[in-house]
N, C-alpha and C positions, 0 to 999 in steps of 0.2 A: 419666531421659532414655534413650531407646532407643539402643543403640550398634550401628552397622553393622559396624565392623571395629575391632580393637584392636591397638595396637602398644605393647609395653612397652619403654620407654627408661630405662636406668639411668645415673645420673650419679654418679661417684665424686668425693668432696670432699676437697681438701687444705686444711688450716687454716694460716693465716699467723699472724704475731705479733698478740697481743691489742692492741687499740687503745683500747677503752673499759674503764674500771675497774669499771663497773657495767652493769646490764642496759640494752640499747638499747630505748627506748620509742617513738621516732619515726623514721620513714624517709621522706624526700622525694626525688623525682627531678626533674632538670631536664627541660624539655619534650622535648628530643631526646636525652636520656640521656647527655649529656656529663659531668655531675656528679651525684653523690648526696650527701646529707647525712643524718647520724644524730645523735640527741640522747638523752642519758640524763636521765631525769626526776629521778633522785636527786641528781646533782651538777651538773646543767645544763651538761655538757660537750657541745660540738658538734664533730663530725668531718666534714670535707669530703673526699669521695672523688672522685678524678679518674679517669674511665673512658676510658682510651685503649686501647692494645694489652693492657694489664694494669691491673686495678682496684687502685688504691693510694691510701692517705690522703695528702692534700696540706696540710691545715690542721687545727689543733686550737684551738678557741676556747671561751671561757666566756661564757655567755649574759648574765650580769649586766654583765660588762665591755663587752659590745657595746652594751647599751641604757642602762646607768646608771640603770635604773628598777627599783624594788622591785615585786614582784608575781609572778603566775604566768606563766612564760614558755612560749610555744608556738612551735615551729619549724613554719612552714606552707608556705613556698615556697622554690624554688631556681631560678636561671636558668642558661642555658647559658654565661653569662659569669662564673659563680661568685658571683652576688649571692644572699644569703639574706634571708629575711623573717621577722622575729620579731614576735609579738603578745604584749603584756603586758596581762594582765587583773587588775584590782583591784576587789574587791567594793564598796569604799567610794568609788571614784573612777572617772574616765573611763578607758577602754581606750586603749592606745597601740600604734603600729606603727612598726617600725624596719627600713629596708632597709640592709644592710651589705655592703660590698665586701670579700670575703674575701681578695682579692689585694692590694689597696692598704691594707687594714685601716682603712677609713674609712666613716663613716656617709654614706649617699647621700640618704636621705629619712626624715623623722620626721613621723608623724601623732599629734597629741595635743592636750591643752589647754595653757593658758599655763604652768601649773606644770611640765608635762613639758618644755616648751621651755626654761625657765630652767635645768634640770638638765643640758642637753646641751652637747656640745663646740662651740666657736665655729666649727670648720671644717666643720660639717654643711652639705651643699649645698642641701637643700630642706627647708622646714618647711611643714606644713599645720596651722594652728592653728584649733581648734574649741572652742566652749564645753563641749561634751560629745560624746563619741564612744563608740559601742557597736556590736556586731554587725558586726565587720570581716571582710570577705572579700577575697581578692586572688588573682591568679595571673599567671604569666608565660606568654606565648603562644608558639606554635611559631616565629613570626617574630621573637621576642625582645622584643616590646613587653610592657607591664605594665598590668594592670587592677586598680583598687582601688575597693572599694565599702564604704560604712559608713553608719551611721544617726546622725543628730544630733538636736538638740532639735526639738520640734513634730512629731515623726513624719516628718521630712524625710530622705530618702536622698540621698547624694551619690555620684556615680560619677566617677572620674578615669581618663583614658587617657593613658599616657605612652609615648613612643618612647625606646628605649635607644640613646644615641649612643656608638659605640665608637671613640673617638679614643685619645689617649695615656692619658686617664683616662675611665672610664665615667661618663656623665652621663645624667640623665633630663630629657626635654623634654616639658612638658605640652602635649598636643595638644588636649584638650577636657575640659570639666567639665559634667556633666549632673545634673539633680535629678529626683526623682519622689517622690510622696507618696501615702499611703493613710490612711484613717480608722482610728480605734482599734478598730473592730469587725471589722477584718481583720488577720490576722497574715501577715507576709511572711517567706518563706524563699527563698534563692536559691543556685544552683550556678553557678559560673563555669567555662566550658569553655575549653580552651586554643586553640581556633580563633577566640576573640574573641566567643563567644556567651554568653548568660546565660539560665538557666532560672529563672523567677520562680514561686514557689508562693504563691498567695494563698488563705488559708483563712479562711472565715467560720463562722457558727454551724451551717450545715447543708450546706455545699458547699465544694469545693476546686477551684481553677482553676490551670492551668499555662500559662505563656506563654514563648515563646522569642524573645529579642531578639538582634539582631546589634549588639553594643556598639561595634564599630569604626566603624560607620556610624550608630549610634543609630536603627536601623529595626526595626520589628516584623516577625517572621517568620510565626509562626502560633500558634494555641492548641492545646494537647494535652489530650486528655480521658482521664483515668485516675486512679489513686491511687498516687502515687509518693513520698509523704512519707517523709523519713528517709534517702533515698539520697544518695550522694556522687558525686564526680567520676568514680569508677571505674565507675559504673553508667550513665553517659551518655557516648556516644562518637559522633563523626561520622567518616565515611570521608575519604580524602585529598582528594577534590574537594568535600567539604562538601555533598554531594547527598543523603546518607542519614544519618539520626539513629537510633541504636540505643539502646534503654532496657531495662534489666533490672529487673524487679520481679515476683516470683512467676512469672517467665517472661520471654519476650523479645518485644519489639515493635520494628519498624523503620518509619520515617516518611520520606516524601519531604520534604526541607527546602524545596523550591520551592513546594509546594502545602499541606503539612501533612497530607496524606492518609496514613493508616496503610496500609503496603504489605502487611505480613504480621504474624502474631501466633502465638505458641506459649505455652501455659500450662504452668507447672510449679509447682503449688500447694504441693507438699511440700518445696520447696527453701528453704534459708535464704539470704536475699539477701546477707547480709554475707560469706558465703564465696564469692561469685561475682564475677568481674570480666569485662568485655568489652573487646575491642580489635579494630580493623580492621587486617588484615595482608595482605601480599602475599608468600607464601613464596618466590617466584622470579619473574623477569620473564616467564617463560613461562606463568605462571598469573595468572588474574584475582584481584581482591581477594576476600578471605574474611573472615568474621566469626569471631573466635576467642573463645570463652567458656571460662573456666577455673574450676575448683573446687579450693580449697585447704583443705577441711575436714579431710582427713587430713594431718597434718604430714609424713608420710613420702613423700607423693607429691602430684603435681598432675595432676588430670584435665583434659584439654584437648579441646574439641570444635571442629571446623571446619565452618562452615555457609555455605551460599549466603545472602548478606545480603538477597536479594530474596524467595526462597521459604522461607527458614529450613530448607531441607532439609539434613539431616545428611550431610556428605560423609565425615567421618573422625573417629574418636575415638582419643585417645592417653592412655595412663597413663604419666606420667613419674615414675619412682621416684628418690628422692633418697637415696642410700646414705650416711647420715651417722649418726655415733654420738651426735650432739647433736640435740635437738629445736629446730627453728627457732621463734623468737618472732614474727617477721613474715614473711609470704610475700606477695609481690606479683607479678603478671604484667603487664608493661608492654610493649606491642607484642608482639614475639616473644621477649621475655626473661623469665626467672624470676629475681626478686630476693628474696633472703632475708637475714635477720639470724640468724647462728648463732655461738654462743660469743662474742658481743660483736664480731662483725665482719660485713662485708657480702660476700655471694657472688652472682655473676651467672652465669646459665646461658642458653645459646642453645637455644631449643626445637628449631629446625630445624638440628640438627647431625648429624654422622655420615651424611651423604648421605641424610638423611631425605626431602629433596625428590624424589630419584630413586625412593625407595621408594613415595612417594605418587603418582607420575606416573600410574599406571594407574587410580587412584581419582579424583584431582582433574582434572577436565576443564579445558580452556582457557577456557571461558566461565563466568561466573556466570549460571546459568540461560540467558537469551538476551540479557543486557543489556550486555555489554561485549566488546570485541575488543582484546586486547593484542598487536598485531602491529607497530605503528610502531616500538617500541623495538628489536625484532628486526631489522627492515629497516634501520634506521639503523646498528645494530651490524655487520650483515653487509656492507653496501655499503662501509663504511669499512675493512673488513678484507679486504685483497686475497687472503689465503690461503683465504677461504671461497668465492671465486668460482672455479668450475670452467670453464675455457675449453675450446676445441675442439682442444686439442693432441693428444688421444688419439682413436682411432677409436671406443672405447666409453667413455662417461663414466658413472661410478657415483657416486651420492650416497646416503649412508646416513643415514636418519632414526631417530627413536626407536621408532616403530612401523611405519613404511613406508620403503621404499627405492625409488630411481629409477634407471633405466638409459636412456641415450640412445645409439642407434646412428646415427652420422653418415651412413654410406653408404646405409642403407635409410631414413633419416629416421624412425626408429621410437622412440617413447617408451613405456617399460614401467614399471609400478608394481607392487611386490611387498609382501606382508606379511612382516615380519621373521621370523615363526615358520615361514614356508614360502617360501623364496626361489627355489624351483624352478618355481613356477606363477605367472605374472603375473596380477594382478587386473584391470589395465587395459592395453590396447594402443591406441596412437594414432600416426598419421602426422601430423607437424606440417606436412609438405608445404611446406617453406620455398621450394623451387624454383618453386612456382606463384606466388610473390609476389616480384617483382623489387625492390620497394621496401622489403621487410622482410628483414633479415639477422640470423640468430641468432648471438650472440657468446658466450654463456655461461649457466651455471645457478647458482642458489643454493638450498640447502635450508634452510628456516626451522625453528626449534625445534618448531613445531606441525606439521611435515612437509609444509607447503605448499611449492610449487616456484615460484621466480622464474625466468622466462625473459627473459634480457637480449637485446634486439634493437636494431638500428639501423634507423631509418625514413628513407627517402630522400625529402627534401623541399627544393625550391628549390635544386637542384643540389648538395645536401650531405646528409650523414647526421646525423640527430639521434637521440639515445638515447631509447628507450622500452622499458619493461619490463612484463611481464605476470605476474600472480600466479595460478597454477593451484592448484585444490584438488580434492579428491575427495569425492564424495557419491553414495551408493547405487551404488558401483562404476562411476561415470562421471566423466569429466574435465570440470571446469567452470572457467571463468575468473572469478576473484573480483573483480579490478580491475586497472587498469594505471596507470602513473605514469612520470614522467621522473626518472631518477636524478640528472641534472644539476640540475634544479630542487629535488630533495629535499636534495641536498648544500648548495645555495645557501641554502635556507631554514634548514638546520640551523645555519648560522653565526650567525644572529641570533635564532632562536626556540627555545623549549623543544619537546620532542617532542610534548607535548599540543597546543601551538599549531600545530605543523607538521601534525599530524593533522587539525586543524580546517581549515587553509588548503588543503592539497593535496587531501584527499579531501572536498571540499565542493561548492559550486556550480560552481567552476572545473572540478572533475573531471567532473561530469556534463555541463557545457557542452561539455567536450572529447569526451565519449562521443557526444553528439548530433551533433557536427560530424564524427564518424567514421562516419557512417551508410553511407558508400559502401563500407566494408570488410566482408569476410566473414572474420573471424578464425578460423583453424583450420578450414578448409573441411570437414574430415572430420565436424565437428559442426555445420556450417552456422551459425556464430556471427554472425548479423546483429545489428543494434542491439537488436531486441526480445529475441533470445535472451540477449544479454549482460545486459540489464536484468532479464530474468526470473531469471537466475542470481543476480544481486544481491539481488533481492527474496526469493528462496527461501533465501538465506543469512541466517539470523535475526540473527546478530551484526552483519553489515554493514547489514542493513535497519534495525536499531534505531539505529545511529549516523547513518545518512544518509538516512532516509526524508524528512526535511524538505527537504533540498537536492534530492533526487530529485523530489519533488512540485513544488517551485518551478520547476525547469528543465523538467519535463514539461509543466507548465501554460504556461510561457513559450513553448515550442516547439510547443504544441498537439498533444502526443502523448497523445491520449485513451486509447489502449490501454494505455499505461504507467500512467496514473492509475488505470484500472480494475484493473490488476494489483496496484498498491499497496494499494488499498482491499480487494481480495480477500484479500491477505495479512493486512491489518489485521483483517478479520472472522475469519479463521482463528486468529490469535493471541489475539484478544479472548476466544474461547471456551476456548482452551487455557491461557492464563496470565492470572490476575487481576492480578498485579503489573504486567504489561505494560499492561493496560487502564488501571489507576490512574495510571500514569506518563505515558502518551502519548495517551490518548483525546482530551484537550482539543484537541490540534493537529489530529487527524483530524476531530473534530466541527466545528471552525472551517472547515477546508477543505471539508468536505462541505456546510456551509451556503453557502459562497461559490460552489461549483460546482452547487448545487441537487441534491445527491444525497440525495433524501428517504429512501431505504432505509437509508443509512448513518446519517442523523440519527435515524431511528426506532429502529434497533437499538442505537445508543449510548445514547439516552435510556432505553430499556427496561432495558438492562443496568445502567445507573447506578442506576435505581430498584430493581432487584433486589438490588444490593449493599447499598443503604441498608436495604432490608427485612431482609436477612440480618444486618446489623450496624448498627442505628440509631445507635449511639454514635459511629460514624465519620462524623460529619456533614460533615467536610471534603471528603468525596466530592462533595458538592453543588457545590463550587467548579467542577467540570467543567462544570456547566450554568450556574450563576449568573454565571461570568465571561463567558459568551457570551449573556446575556439580551438585550442590545440587538440582536444579530444574529438571535436567534430571534424576537424581537418584530417585527422588520421582515420576516422571510421565512417564519417558521412560528409565527404568533401562537397557534395552537391549543395548542401545547406549553406555553405560559405558563400557561394555565388548568389543563392537566393537572398540571403541576409543582406549582402552588400548591395544588391540591386534594389531591394525594397526600401532600404534606408538611405539611399543616395541623395534624396532631396529633403532631408529633415531640416526644418527651420530652427534656428537658434531660439530656445525658450526665452531668452533675454531680449528678443527683438520687440521692444515696447514702443519704439518711436518710428517715425517715417524712415524709409530707406535712405541710405547715404548717397551723396552725389559727387563723390571724389574718386577718381580712378587710382587705385593702389594695387593693381593686380589681385592676387588672392589674399594677401596680407594675413596669413594664418597666425593666430594669436591665442593666448589663454589669459584668463584673469587670475588664475591661482597664484598664490605667493607661498614662499617657503619660509619656515621659521627655523633660523639657525641658532645653534648653541653659541652663547656669547664667549668667544675666544679672540685672541689677538688677530688670528687669521681672518675670522669673519668680520671683525671690526675694520680691518684694513680693506677687505673686499667691499664692504658697504661704503667706506670713505671714497675709494677710487671710483666705484660705480656711480655715486652721487655726483662727483665732479665731472665724470665723463658725460653724464646726462646734461649737466649744466653747460659744459663747454659745447656740446653738440647743439643745444638750443641757441646758444649765443652765435655760433658760426652760421647756423641756419638763418637767423635773423639778419646777420651781416650780409650774407649772400643775397637775401631778398632785398635789402636796402641798396646794394650795389646794382642789382637789376633795375630797381626803380630809378636810381640816380642816372644811369646811362640810358634809360628808356629802352632797355632791351625788351623787345616784344616777346612775351611768353604767353602762349595760348594753351592753357591746360585743357585737356578733354574731360568732360564731365559725363557721367552716366549713372543711372540708378544701380545701386549695388544692394544685393540681398545677402544677409549674413546667415550662413548655414552652419551646421555643426557636424563634425566628424563623428559618425555614430558608433564609436568604439570606446566606451568608458571602461576603464581598467585595462585597456589594451597596452598602454605604455608603461604602467606603473610597476615597480618592483616591490617585493616583500620587504617590509621594514626590519625584519629579523634576519640577520646575516652574520657570518664570520668574516672579519676583515682579512685575516691572513689566508683563509681558504680562498677568498675571491681574488686576492692579489696573486696567489701562487698558481692560478690557472684553473680554478673551478668556480667561476662566478655564477651566481644564480641568474636566471633568465626571466623574461616576460613573454607575453603573447606576441609582441612584435618580433622577437627573436625566433620564436618557435613556429610562427605561422606567417608565411610570406607567399600567399597565392598571387599569381599574376592578375587575377580578377580584381584584387584590391586596388591595383594601380592602373586600372582601365577607366577609372572615373575620377572626378575632381577630389573626392574624399582622400584617396591614397596620395594624390599629388600634394594636397594641402598638408597632410601629415608629414610627408618627407620634407616639404619646404620649411615647415615649422622646426623640425629637428636640425635641418641644415643651417638655418639662420640662427638658431639658439646656440648651438655648440659645434655642429658638424664641420662647417667651413673653416672654423678657426683651428681645430685639431687636424683636419685633413691638410690644410695649407701649411701648417707647421711641420707636419710629417713630410710633406713634399719638399719643403725647404731643406730639412735635415738630410733627406735622401739626395737632393741635388748637390748639396755640399759634399756628401759622401762620394757621389759619382765624380765630382771635379777633382777631389784630392786623390782618389784612387787612380784616375786617368793620368794625373800629373806624376804619380809615383811609378807607373808602369810604362809610360810612353817616353820614347827617346825624343827629347826636346832640343837636341843639338846645343847644349850648354845653357839654355834658358833656365833650367832648374838644376841645381847642383846635386851631387850624389847624396850629400847630407840632408838636403831638403827633401829629396825623394824618399829617404828613409823615414823622415818625420811624417811625410804624407802616408807612407805605408803603415806606420804605427798608428796614426790617427784613423786610417781606414780599418785597421784591425779592431781598435777600441770601439769605434762607432758601429761597425758591423756586428760585433758581439753584443753590444747593447740593444741594437735593433732586433737581433735574433732572440734575445732573452725577453724583451718587453712584449714583442708581438708574436713571432712565429712559434717559439717554444711553448708559450702559454696557450696559444691557439691549438697547438697539437695536443697538449695535455687536456684541454677542454673537450675536444671531440676529434680524436685522431682519424676516425673513419671519414668524417666530413672533410677533414683537412686534406687527406690524400686523394680524395675524389674531386677536389676543386682544381680546375686548370690554372686559375689565377694564383693559387698558393704555390704551384710548381715554379712559376716565374718568380714569385716572391722569395722562395727559399733559394732558388738558383742565383738570383741577383744579390743575395747576401752571403750565401755559403761559398760560392766561387771566389769572390774578392777576398773574403776572410782567409780562406785556405791559401790562396795565392800570395797574400801579404805575409802570412807567417812563414810560408815556405821561402819566399824571397829574403826575408830578414834573417832566417836561420841557415839557409843553404845556398844563398845567392840566386841569380835569375833562374826562374823555372822554364820549362819548355814554353815556346811561344804560344802554343794553343791555349794554355791556361789563362794568361792575361787577355788573349783575344776573346775567348768565350766569356770571360768575366765582364769585359766591357760590353759585349753584345747583350748579355742579360741585364746589365745596368741600364742600357739605353732602352731596351724593351720595357722594363719596369717603369722608367721615366715616361715612356709613351703611355703606358697603361694608367698612369696617374690622371691622365686626361679623361678617363671614362666617367668621372663624376661631374664633368662640366658640360653644360648644354650650349655654351657659346660656340657659334659656327658649326653646330651639330657634330662636334668632335665626339662627345660621349655617345651620341645617337649612332654614329657610324661604327664605333667599337662595339656597341650593343648588338647592332645588326650582324657584324662579323661573328661575334660569339654565338648569337642565336642561330645563325645559318649553319655554322660549323657543327653545332650540336644536332641540327636536324638532318644534315647530310652525312653524318658520321658513318652510318651503315653503308651508304653508297661508297664512301672512301675505303671502307674495309673490304668491300667486294672488289673495287678497283685494285687495291693493294694485293689481294690474293691472285688476281689475274696477272699482274706484273711479276709477282714471284714465280708463278707457273711458267710464263714465257721465259723469264730469266733462267730458270732451271733447265728448260728445254734447250735454249741457246747454249748454255754452259756445257751440257752433255754433248751437243752436236759439234760445237766448235772448239772444245778444249784441246790443248796440246799436251804432249807427253811431258813428264816431269823433267827430262833432260833438256828438251827444247824450251820448256817454260822458263828454266833458269837463265838460258841464253837470250831469250826474247824480251824485249822491252814491254812492260805491262801496258804501256800506252798504245803499243802497236796492236796487241790483241787483248781487248778488255775482257774477253771471255775465258781468259786463262784461269781466273779465279772467280768463285761464285759471287763474292761481294762486288767485284768490278762488273760482273754480269748484270747485277741489279742496276748499276749506274748506266751501263750501256743500253738496257731496255728502257730506262727512264728517258735517256737522250733520244732514243728511237721514237718514243711516244710524243716528244715535243718537236719532232721533225728532223733530228740530226741522225742520219743513217751512215755516218762515216765509219762507225765501228764495224760495218759489214762490207765496206768497199774493198778490202783486201782479198775477198773470196770470189771465186769464179762461179757465177750463178748457174752456168750450164752444167758444171760438175756437181752442184749441190741443189738438186730440185727440192729436197725437203726444206732447205734453207729458204728457198723462194716461197714455198707454201706457208711456212711459219711467218715470214715477213709480211706477205700479203694478208694473211689471216689477222695478224696483229694490227696492221694498219687499218683494215676495214672495221674490225670489231672494236678495237680500242680507240684509235684516233678518230675515225669517222662517227662511230656510234656512241661509245662510252663518254668521250669528251663533250660531244654536243648534247648528249643526255645530261651530263653534269651541269653544263651551262643552263639548260632549261630548268633543271631542278633548283639551281641557285636562284634563278629568276622567280620561280614560283614560290620558293621559300621566303624570299624577300617580300613579295607581295602579300603572302598569307601571314607573315609574321607581324604581330602587333609591336612595331618598333618603339613607339612611345612608351608602352607599358613595359617592354623589355628594358628600356633604358632606366625607368623608374625602379624596376625590380633590382637592377644592377646597383643603383644608388642606394636602395634600401639595404642591400647586403653590406655595402661599404659603411653605412651608418651603424648597422648592427655590430660590425667589427670595431668601430670606434667606441661604441657604448661599452662593449665587454672588455676591451683590452687597452683603451686609452684613458677612460674615466676612472676615478677612484670610486670605491663602493659608496661613499657618502654622496658623491655627485649623482649617482644613479637614483638616489632617493630625493633629489631636489624636486619639489612640486612644480616650480615654474619651468623646469626642463622636461619633466615627465608627468604631465597632468592627466587628470581623468578625461577632460573634455577640451577639444581644440575647435576654435571657430574660424571661419574663413569667409571671404566675400566672393560672390559671383555676380556678373552683370545680369540685371533683371531680364534683359532681352534674351539672353542665352537660356535662362530657366523657362521663360515664357515659350520660346520656340520648342524647347524639349517637351514641355507639357502638352502643347498643341500636337506635336508629333506623336506623343504617346496616345493621345485621344484618337488620332486617326489610324494608329497601328493596331489592327485587330489580331495580328499574328502573335503578339507577345502574350505569353501565358499570364494569368492573374497572379500566380505565385512570384512572378518577377517584376510586376508593375510597382513602381515606387510609391511610397506612402506620401500623399500630398495633403497638407493640413489646410483647413479653411482659412487660417490666417495668411498662409502663403498665397493662396488664390486671391485673397482680398488685396494683398500688397501688389500683386501682379495685374489686378483688374480683371481677373478671370472668374470671380465668383458670380453667383446668380444675380445678385443685386446689380453689379457692374454691367453684366450682360444685358439685363433688363433696361438699365439706363441708356446703354448704347442703342438698343432697339428703339427705345422711346425717342432718342435724339434723331435717329435715322428716319423714323416715321414722321417726326415733327418737321424735319428738313424737306421730306417729300411733300408734305401738306403745303409748306410754304412755297416750294417751287410750282406745285400744281396751281395754287391760288394765284400766283403771279401770272402764270400762263393763261388762266381763265380770265383774269382781269384784262389782259392784252387782247384776248379774243373779243370780250365784251366791248372794249373800246373801239375795236375795228368794226364791229357790227353796228355800233351807234352812229358811226360816220356814214351818212347816207350817200356820200360821193365816192364810196370805195369802188374800185374797178376790178377787173379780172385778176390783176396781180394780187390785190388784197384778198380776194376770195381764195386764191392759191395759198397765201400765207396763213389764212384762217384754217384751211384744211391741214396744212403742215403742223400748226400748233395743236390742233385737235388730235392728230395722230401721235404727236409727242406725249401729250397727256395720257392718252390711252396706253401707250407703250410703257410709261413709267408705272402706271397702275398695274399692268400685267406683270412687270418685272418684280414688283414688291408684294403683290398679293396673288 
């Protein structure tokens, strides 16, 4: 690692009395470093060290006496209350865990089997009894709570979360218990972090997946893409606010915990991971948070690096030399402390000692890149300390800062700012001109540690003075106002809130609302500080802008300050180009606002920059969340970007593709590695039990079938091909909000996700959309859909038996039973699906033609059944129409199946009808017009109409005239045969006109339009879109709200396989297609080209091989020519052969060169 500056710090060591009789092998620290514990492997002695003003041993314990269990004892955890955790491992039996209170000398909790429980003391407070326990992990959190995770029988993992109650005696209270499960073909490893998070590593045959869960709330955070196996807690750290996750593995990576996007990355391939540790620290209140990485490879010193956690830019490097005659056995860096075991004792050293912070002041800036502003702590400290406020008692007020100094002359009202290295020449001169503002009165000044200046004023309002203060800063040798606030309000808020909460409340919407209400003032007239000037200074101050741009945008939009909005977006575009980490962290908010305000330029720039970052680093696919989280808004306002996005991301390689391509044909096989953590209930326990045995039975049957094939020598020739694993580029597209109301969702108002709201046909025109639907169908769709179909089929059968005359096969009593069952089942189906769907979105419901058949197939039979049961048999048309609707709906159930192209044909029919609907409307108007004309021309009088059979003259009534014209259109002119054509020339004209215009022209045109519509229609995509709507209905109205939150059903990322030759052909086709715009060309990673053999290196090797083969062929031909020439007896035929060979050589050379 390159070092910018070195500081050598030497720490002299004094040795105290020896505490351990043998070598210390284990060192654990409590979360907040109040206690430390050491253990000797040889004699199992445990020493508890109390870390107060001076580190000293407080307890000496023996491991076996604590647990009363034989086996290998491991000291794994220690709390800030002095609780230690021991794990006992036995090769022949179940593992066990014991939590022991070192102050009260009492067992708090024991985890183990029944045999372990029988050996323990009667006064143990908590027992967790399992049949078998292994793979135990646990940790105490910074807030004092306790996390416990272990594996039991059937591959089931159990997680316990405990609160530590600190009364007279420490007790554990179980808050929650959770389960999760994985199949045997995946191996799970996990790391528990002390902020309550858990990193799960799921390793399969050819890939590894990493998932971050918040175990306090049992919510999934995000998936990490990388290779981090074998790392421990010291290699994963989050900052104080849990907004950044840092991971060390052959380098350093930082992630945003809110989105899972990798912010920055630095590779150090030559480093040994085990010698490195990472910590987030804040050396002093005046400095922003830093990432501290340390290397203890050399026992005599610890190398420490301070980095900006956002850009990973190296701020400072320190070599801390440990002047010690003994070699330390264990060296750990914990926060800003170095902890070592030397000569069987523990030593703790403070890294930032000997005024090191002051020495680093010139190098460490106050901000982390541009992402934080640590000013609120300083303001609170200064306003509460009267000594730091400089009043107007003196004529000249001097304020000394660290790098700058201030002077204020009361008489001349002049404010001067100097650099400390040259106090003779002022850098800034300003007249505050307080006398020009009778309602503002300057009362004092405060200099902040970052050299900003607080001007304390009184504002005259409503016949009284109210306190208001301004914070001035310097930039480019000019004086600028950073912000203003009320000290009275700040002190009032301080009594009830933390500094972080105060900062959010005082400098937020209220603050900017106050600014906009002060539009009539011109602060500091020398600089003409109007509202726009003040806002402009805020925006130009990157730290302030980063913290408050959301509140500023909100208030600017509310007050219709368009110039302020433009300034905010201008600064956003500037920072987007300068700082990638800024874009990754904040672009989603700006994109959402730009869509809302119709800022097409901002939308386009953000979209292009996002695609550029994906192209530069295709493995960081969480960047796509910036776009996919706003797909509904883009779909409504900028639909063209949906097609661009889907086209550009259609060939994204799975970031977990670490191994060679697979060689087994399994179609697309869409899958996810995410697992769901269930709350431990009897239902979840039963689910896991049956799921485990289902998997076991499936594996057994599969092996049996394979053996039968082998036994009977049944030839089976599986086809093999290279398969490449791609990823569906839609993170967060399927997931639902974890906060929901159970009864609201059950009663017809379920929350939605992007899959429900955005269903463009472009999504299903490529493999990504098909893989997404196949995943959903295989996971849950086909089971619920087939169950619904089965229930409906039963409903159809019993209703048909109830209303059909069976000639004695079904008795009248049984028919009544069938009708009652039809009524009950029909009402349940109406309530479960149709009524809830109508409540959810009645406009969408009534405009869908499928819903009309659904409601008819349920409502007609229900009404017919209740009418028959109460009043006897209804008119025959009622059961007839009911059965017709039932059979049609039964037919429409086939639209989800691709077998024999049934669903495809139904999709074609629905798509074509929608496309020719306008034509059918025109044809209908023509038929009505001719029917009306024939009705007027051929109608009879009312007297003769009553005596004439309606079938004799269909034109007696207008409704039958419509039927007659329809019959005429299909070639049946019998309705006009009773009239004499000679006596009715107008009739002849109408008939000829109708036949030429309608039959010859309109119907043939209709056939042509149908043909063109079928050809132009993307039938495959239409079928998939039809299936997507079915799956959306199943999600919303068949699944319980909890099921819609199952991560293994609704994951962030879905992976699928595509044959390598298909991708290779598509890439070659794209290279040769110059008509495709660059905005629509797929992003193709170097790794994908390498797997397909299309990278430059592979192409060069192919060229070399072809050149080598050419040389070999040419050489062989030349040798043959030489041999013929050496033969002195060759004749004319040989000469001819030599000539042919020579021509062949020349031709090969011309073809290749």
